[in-house]
N, C-alpha and C positions, 0 to 999 in steps of 0.2 A: 504494500500500500504506500509506504513512504517513498519507495523508488519511483512509482508511477506519478505520485503527486509532485515530484520534483521536475517532471516533464512539462515544458511550457504549453503543450497541446492538451493538457489535462486540467480540468477545473476542479474535480473532486473525485474521490474514490471511497467506497464503503463496502461492507460485506453483509450478507444476510443468509439465513438458513434456507429460505425459499426465494425464488425469483418473483418480483412483483407481478401479480396477475395469476400466479400459480401457488398461492398460499394453501396450507393444509387447513382442515377443519378440526375444531375442538369443541368439547362440551364443557362449558364453564358455568359455575354457580356464582351468581351475582347478588350481592347484598342490596336489598331495596332501600334500606335505611339503616343507620348505625344500630347494631344490636338486633336487627330484625332477621327473620328467616330468609335464606337466599333462594333465588329462582334460577333453575337450570336453563341455559341458553346455548344454542348452537351457533358458532361463528367462525370466521377465518382468523388465523393467527400466524405470526411470524416471529422468529428470533432474530434480532438485528443488533448491529453495533450501535454505540451511543451516537455516532455522527450520521446515522442513516437518514434522518429527517433533513439535516443540513444539506446533504448531497442531492436530495430531491426538491429542495426549496419548500418543504412542507411547513407551513406556518403553524405555530402553536396557538390554538384558540383559547385554551384555558389551562391553568396550571403551568407545568414546565415540560421540557423534553427529557429524554432518558439520560442517565448518567452511568458511568462505569460502575459506580458503587451500588446501583440499583440491583445488580445481579448477584450481590453477595450479602451475607448477613441474614438476620431473621426478618427484617423489614425489606422485602423486595418490591420495587416499584415497577409498574407497567403503564403503557400509554394506550389509549383507545382512539378511534377515529370519530368523526362527526356522525357517521351512520350509526355507530354504537349508541351515541347519546340520543339520537332520534328514535331508533328502533327498540333499544333495550330500556332506556331511561325515560322515554317519552318526552325528550327535550329537556329533562331536568338535569341539574348539575351531577356530574359523574366523579369529579375529583374528590378523593378522600374515601370513596366507596371501596369495600373489600370484595375480593373475588377468590374463589377456590378453583384450582386447576390441577390436573394430574389424574392418574389411573384410580387412585383411592380418593381423590378430591380433598386431600389433607393439606396440600401446600397452599398457603395464603399469600396473596399479593394485594398491594394497595394501588389504586389508580392515581397517578401523580400528574397526568396531563391528558389533553385532548388535542389532536391534530386534524388538519383537513383530510378529506378522503383521498386515498392514493390508488384508486382503481382496484381495490381488493376484489378478487373473484373474477367473474366474467367481464372481459374488457369492453363488451358491447352493451352492458347493462347501464341504464341511466340511474337506477336505484342501487347504490353501492352496498356491498355486504358489510355488516358490522365487523369491525376489525380490532384485533388486540395485538399489541407489539410488546414482546418481552426482551429484556436485555440479555445478551449472551456474548462473552468475550470470544474472539475468533479462535483462540487456542482450544476452546472446547469442541470445535467442529472437526469431524473427520472429513467432511465434505462441505464446501461453502461456495456461494455465488459471490463473485466479485463484480460490483457494479461501478462502471467507470463513466463519468460525465466528461465527454471530450469535445474539443472544438474541431470542426471539420469532419472528415471521414473517420469514424471511430475504428473501423476494421484495420486501418493503417497502423494502429497501435499493437496489433497482434504480435509482430516480431519482437517489439519492445517488451511486452509482457512475458514472452517465452525467455527472453534474454535475462530479465530480472529474476524470474522464477528459478532459472538454472543457477544463478549466483547465490540466491538465498538457500536453496536446497535442491540438489540434482534429483532427489527422489520425488519431488513434487510432480504430480500428474495433472496436466491441464486437459480437461475433457473436451473443450471446444470454445468457440467464440460466436456470439450472436448479437446483432443489433437489437436495440430495445423495441423499435417499431416492428421488426420481423417477429419478435417474441410475441407481441400482441396479436399479430396476424395468425400465428400458430395457435394461440388460444382460441381465436374465433373459429379456426378450422376444426379444432377439437369439439367445440360446441355444436357446430353443424354436423359433425360425425355422430355425436351422441343423439341429436334429434333424429337423424336418419335411422339409427339403430332402433330407437324407440318406435318410430313409425313402421319400420319393417316388422318388428315383433307384433305390433297391433294388427297389421295386415295379415300376418301369419295366423294369429289367433282367430281372426274373423274367418279366414279360409277354413281352418280346422273346424270351427263351429258350424260352418255351412256344410262341410263334408259329413260331420256327425249327424246333423239334422237330416 
């Protein structure tokens, strides 16, 4: 990251567990009010570096952005997006609310900030998915997405990335490079494929029903 940020063609570099638009889903228990029972909610989530929002120019609407210290200690902080506030909290304040996340639902976090929507979920949806961002130092990842905000043609930086990676650690494996706009197109192609599969299954069921009748 430091090597790339030193390049004059690079504006910013950050890392995340999932690529924007391809976040994973999680079941999260959200506290409605301090001390009140929590409500289970399904949403998109991502583990990101503390500078993730700066790299995307995501404005903090309420509270604050993530800090490196949010991922350690007993009081761990998380950030949610505007869609979370609207869909889960009904537009009410989310900062300071407690959530539980994890297989056993025992790990507690505190919402420390709200940021604008960053196209979580399907890239062609106007109604963004409720999103949750958790801090995670890059050294905890066995696989990570490096997101580079570059001037000019971003793919021209590919040789530079490979060169720096080889210097840092020859054992590092780079799985590939992709433009951000192409990644979004790929997401829309996946949505169309899913719709096509569903329609095919429906048509098959109707045909089977007709044969049975």
